[in-house]
Each structure stands twice: as C-alpha cells, then as structure tokens.
N, C-alpha and C positions, 0 to 999 in steps of 0.2 A: 488186763485181766478181762476175760469175757464175763457178759452179765447174763441171767438166764431170763428168759423171756417168760410173760406170764400168760395164760390163754385170754383173750378178748372177753370173751364169755363164761361164768361161772359152769361147772360140769354137774348137772344133778345124780347126786349119788348117795339112792336109798338105804337107809338102815335093813335091817332087816325087819318085817312088816309090824311085828310084835315089839322089837327094840322101842324103849323110849329113847326120845332124842329133846332136846331143848331149843327155845328158840329166844332170841335177844332182839330187840329193836330200840333203834334211836331214832327218834320221834324228831318229826320236822314239821313247820304249819303246812307244806303244800304235799309233802310224801314221806315215809317212812322207810327206813332204810334198815331191813331186817336179814339176821343170820341164824341157820339150823346147826346147829353141833352134836353130837353123840355126848352123852354124859361123860364121857371119858376124855371130851374137849376134841374130839377130831373134827372139822368142819366141814357139812357135807356141800352146804349152797348159801348165797348171798344173793338180795336183789331188792329192789323198791318196789312200793306200791303208793300209790294214791292214797292221801289221807282224807278218805271216804268211806262211806259204811260200805259200797263193794268192796273197794281197795282193800278194806278191813276183812271182809268177808274170803276174797282172793288169796290174804295173806294169809289166812287161816287152811284153805284149802290147801296150799302148796307148802305150807310147814307139815301137815299131817300127810301129804303124800312122801314123806320119808319115814314116817313109824309113827308110834305111840305119843302123843303131843298131853303133854300132862302139867308142863310149867315151863313159864314164859318171863324171863326178865324184860320190864320195859321202863325208858326212861322218863321221867317226867308224866306221870299218871296223874300230875293233879292240873298239866296243861296242856301241850300238843298231844298226850300220848294218855287222855282219859278217856276217850270215846272208846277205844282201842281196849284201854283195860276191860271196861264195863262189857263190851263184847266177848273178849276171851271170859272171863267170869261166868260170863251165862253162859257160853259153853263146858262150862266145868275146866276149865283151865287155871290151873293157880298162878296168879301174877304176884312177882316181886317189883319193887321199885327200885330201880338202878338209879343212883344219884350222879350229876351230872359232876367232871372235876372238878 
C-alpha cells in the first residue's frame, strides 16, 4: 500500500484578514509549539518558538498574520505557559487553560 508523504515544512495559509483564527500552544521549558486553526478547525500552520519574551512576541505576530486573533488555548498557564499567557492577555487575547491529558 503506498504511503502519503507530508511536506517537510508547513505552508503558511492565511485566512481572510477579518476572519477569526484560534491559537493553540503546547508549552515546554525551552520552546513552545504553536498551531493556528480556523474557528471551523481547519489547520492553517504550526511551528515552534523559543520560550523567551522575544519568542512570545514572534509567536503572536506569526499567529496574527493568519487573521483576527482573539482567543488562545495554552497548556500549563501556571508553569511553562505563565509568561506567554500574561503576554497574550496584555495583547487583549482571551486565554483558556488547556489541561494536560
């Protein structure tokens, strides 16, 4: 049975500029893995960013390049995701805690 190959790098597929998009972030000590999806759940892109203030700013700018970012789901907002959650809230983005399984 033939296998389907996946592209090596995700494609940047922006939504309509006014369309709301959602951000999801899997937090880690040294980096955060982020994904942007439409409100209907279509994946637009995903990538990792350093877990630093500059990395958080890059993450937000990247996510906003897809559409209107108003909501984000962030894992571990009490530990590894705390600083990112603060920055997102300061940017006017509603943050929802995502629990680990």
